[in-house]
VEXGUPA-110110 format. One record per residue: residue number from 0; residue in one letter; x, y, z of N, C-alpha, C in turn; chain. Coordinates in steps of 0.2 Angstrom, whole numbers. Last residue first. Layout:
% VEXGUPA-110110
REC     n   res   neast   nnorth     nup   caeast   canorth    caup   ceast   cnorth     cup   chain
REC   NUM     A       X        Y       Z        X         Y       Z       X        Y       Z       A
...
//
This chain:
% VEXGUPA-110110
REC     n   res   neast   nnorth     nup   caeast   canorth    caup   ceast   cnorth     cup   chain
REC   107     S     -83      160    -217      -89       160    -220     -89      166    -225       A
REC   106     V     -72      162    -210      -72       157    -215     -77      158    -219       A
REC   105     A     -75      172    -201      -70       174    -206     -69      168    -211       A
REC   104     F     -84      167    -193      -86       173    -197     -81      173    -203       A
REC   103     A     -77      157    -187      -83       155    -191     -85      161    -196       A
REC   102     V     -67      165    -181      -65       160    -185     -71      158    -189       A
REC   101     W     -76      170    -171      -72       175    -176     -70      170    -182       A
REC   100     V     -81      159    -163      -86       163    -168     -82      168    -173       A
REC    99     L     -68      155    -158      -72       151    -162     -77      155    -167       A
REC    98     A     -65      167    -150      -61       165    -156     -64      160    -160       A
REC    97     T     -76      165    -140      -76       171    -145     -71      169    -151       A
REC    96     V     -72      153    -134      -79       154    -138     -78      159    -143       A
REC    95     F     -60      157    -129      -60       152    -133     -67      152    -138       A
REC    94     M     -64      168    -120      -60       169    -125     -60      164    -131       A
REC    93     T     -72      160    -112      -76       165    -116     -71      167    -121       A
REC    92     A     -63      151    -106      -69       149    -110     -71      153    -114       A
REC    91     I     -55      161     -99      -52       157    -104     -57      154    -109       A
REC    90     A     -65      165     -90      -62       171     -95     -59      166    -100       A
REC    89     G     -67      154     -83      -73       157     -86     -70      162     -92       A
REC    88     Q     -56      151     -76      -58       146     -82     -64      149     -85       A
REC    87     I     -55      163     -69      -50       162     -74     -52      157     -79       A
REC    86     V     -66      160     -61      -65       166     -64     -60      165     -70       A
REC    85     Y     -61      148     -54      -68       149     -58     -68      155     -63       A
REC    84     N     -51      153     -47      -50       148     -52     -56      147     -57       A
REC    83     R     -57      162     -38      -53       165     -43     -52      160     -48       A
REC    82     Q     -65      152     -31      -68       157     -34     -64      160     -40       A
REC    81     E     -53      146     -24      -58       142     -29     -61      146     -33       A
REC    80     W     -48      157     -16      -44       154     -22     -48      150     -27       A
REC    79     I     -59      157      -7      -58       163     -12     -54      160     -17       A
REC    78     A     -70      143      -8      -66       147      -5     -64      152     -10       A
REC    77     P     -88      139     -11      -81       139     -13     -76      145      -9       A
REC    76     Y     -98      133       1      -97       139      -2     -90      139      -4       A
REC    75     E    -102      115       1     -100       121       5     -98      127      -1       A
REC    74     A    -116      105       1     -111       108      -2    -109      114       2       A
REC    73     C    -119       91      12     -121        98      10    -115      101       7       A
REC    72     Y    -121       74       7     -117        79      12    -120       86       8       A
REC    71     V    -124       56       8     -127        63       7    -123       69      11       A
REC    70     Q    -116       43       1     -118        47       7    -119       54       5       A
REC    69     P    -124       34     -12     -118        38      -9    -120       41      -3       A
REC    68     E    -130       17     -11     -132        24     -10    -125       28      -8       A
REC    67     T    -126        5     -23     -125         7     -16    -127       15     -16       A
REC    66     P    -139       -2     -35     -132         2     -33    -132        3     -26       A
REC    65     Y    -145      -18     -36     -146       -10     -33    -139       -8     -32       A
REC    64     N    -152      -30     -45     -146       -27     -44    -148      -20     -42       A
REC    63     N    -161      -45     -43     -162       -37     -44    -155      -34     -42       A
REC    62     L    -166      -60     -52     -160       -56     -48    -162      -48     -49       A
REC    61     V    -178      -71     -47     -176       -65     -51    -171      -61     -47       A
REC    60     G    -184      -81     -39     -177       -82     -42    -175      -77     -47       A
REC    59     N    -195      -78     -33     -197       -81     -40    -189      -83     -43       A
REC    58     E    -192      -71     -22     -195       -77     -21    -195      -82     -27       A
REC    57     N    -176      -62     -27     -183       -63     -24    -186      -70     -24       A
REC    56     V    -160      -59     -23     -165       -63     -26    -171      -63     -23       A
REC    55     T    -149      -45     -25     -154       -49     -22    -158      -53     -26       A
REC    54     T    -133      -38     -25     -139       -41     -29    -143      -45     -24       A
REC    53     Y    -125      -22     -27     -126       -28     -23    -133      -32     -26       A
REC    52     M    -112      -13     -34     -119       -15     -33    -120      -21     -31       A
REC    51     T     -98       -7     -25     -101       -10     -31    -109      -11     -29       A
REC    50     K     -91       -5     -13      -94         1     -16     -98       -1     -23       A
REC    49     E     -86      -16      -9      -91       -14      -5     -95       -8      -8       A
REC    48     R     -77      -19     -19      -83       -24     -18     -88      -21     -14       A
REC    47     T     -67       -9     -16      -71        -9     -23     -78      -14     -22       A
REC    46     Q     -63      -14      -4      -66        -7      -4     -71       -6     -11       A
REC    45     K     -57      -25      -8      -62       -26      -4     -66      -19      -3       A
REC    44     S     -47      -20     -16      -53       -24     -19     -58      -25     -15       A
REC    43     I     -39      -13      -6      -43       -10     -12     -48      -14     -15       A
REC    42     Y     -34      -24       1      -38       -19       4     -43      -15      -1       A
REC    41     L     -27      -31      -9      -33       -35      -6     -38      -29      -3       A
REC    40     L     -17      -22     -11      -21       -23     -17     -28      -27     -14       A
REC    39     I     -11      -21       1      -14       -15      -1     -19      -17      -6       A
REC    38     V      -6      -35       2      -11       -32       7     -15      -26       4       A
REC    37     I       2      -34      -8       -3       -39      -9      -9      -36      -4       A
REC    36     N      12      -25      -4        8       -23     -10       2      -28     -11       A
REC    35     N      17      -32       7       14       -26       8       9      -23       2       A
REC    34     C      23      -42       0       18       -44       5      14      -37       6       A
REC    33     N      33      -35      -6       28       -38     -10      22      -40      -6       A
REC    32     T      40      -30       5       37       -25       0      32      -29      -4       A
REC    31     L      45      -41      10       40       -37      15      36      -33      10       A
REC    30     L      53      -46       1       48       -50       3      42      -46       7       A
REC    29     V      63      -36       0       59       -38      -6      53      -42      -4       A
REC    28     Q      68      -38      13       64       -31      11      61      -33       5       A
REC    27     C      73      -50      12       68       -50      17      64      -43      15       A
REC    26     W      83      -48       3       78       -52       1      72      -52       6       A
REC    25     F      92      -39      10       89       -37       4      83      -41       2       A
REC    24     A      95      -47      21       92       -41      22      88      -39      16       A
REC    23     S     102      -57      14       96       -59      17      93      -53      19       A
REC    22     L     113      -49       9      109       -53       4     102      -55       8       A
REC    21     T     119      -46      21      116       -40      16     111      -43      11       A
REC    20     L     122      -58      27      118       -53      30     114      -47      25       A
REC    19     L     131      -62      17      125       -66      18     120      -62      22       A
REC    18     L     141      -53      19      138       -53      12     132      -57      13       A
REC    17     Q     146      -55      31      143       -48      30     138      -48      24       A
REC    16     K     151      -67      30      145       -67      34     141      -60      32       A
REC    15     D     157      -73      14      158       -69      20     151      -67      24       A
REC    14     P     156      -92      12      155       -84      10     156      -80      16       A
REC    13     I     170     -103      11      163      -100      15     163      -93      13       A
REC    12     P     173     -112      -4      175      -107       2     169     -105       5       A
REC    11     Y     176     -126     -10      169      -123      -7     170     -118      -2       A
REC    10     E     189     -130     -12      184      -129     -18     178     -126     -17       A
REC     9     P     195     -130       0      196      -124      -5     191     -124     -10       A
REC     8     S     183     -135      13      189      -136       8     190     -130       3       A
REC     7     R     173     -134      21      179      -130      23     185     -131      18       A
REC     6     L     163     -144      18      162      -137      17     168     -132      18       A
REC     5     S     173     -157      11      169      -154      16     168     -146      14       A
REC     4     F     175     -172       2      175      -164       1     171     -162       8       A
REC     3     V     187     -184       1      181      -182       5     181     -174       5       A
REC     2     T     194     -197      -8      193      -190      -6     187     -188      -4       A
REC     1     P     199     -212      -2      194      -208      -6     194     -201      -3       A
REC     0     M     215     -220      -3      210      -217       2     205     -212      -2       A
//
């Protein structure tokens, strides 16, 4: 009589259902993460295309490239903490330039 192998034979044990659920949940998460990354990349590339130059063709077939115009806005007066940062940056720049001048005099 020929030997018939079934899925329930000892050679092919049935894996644990919890393990299968865990593995399937893991691969679903991997798939969702990758799909989400693809959607984000497509959205970023669409935004990049919208911000890049657009091309027109006149009646002679000459291509003209025009940059997209940025949105115009009025500048706001800097906040107190921004003003403090500007003062600190100015003081550091002044000390740096003064040190350069002193080094130039010392070397010459």
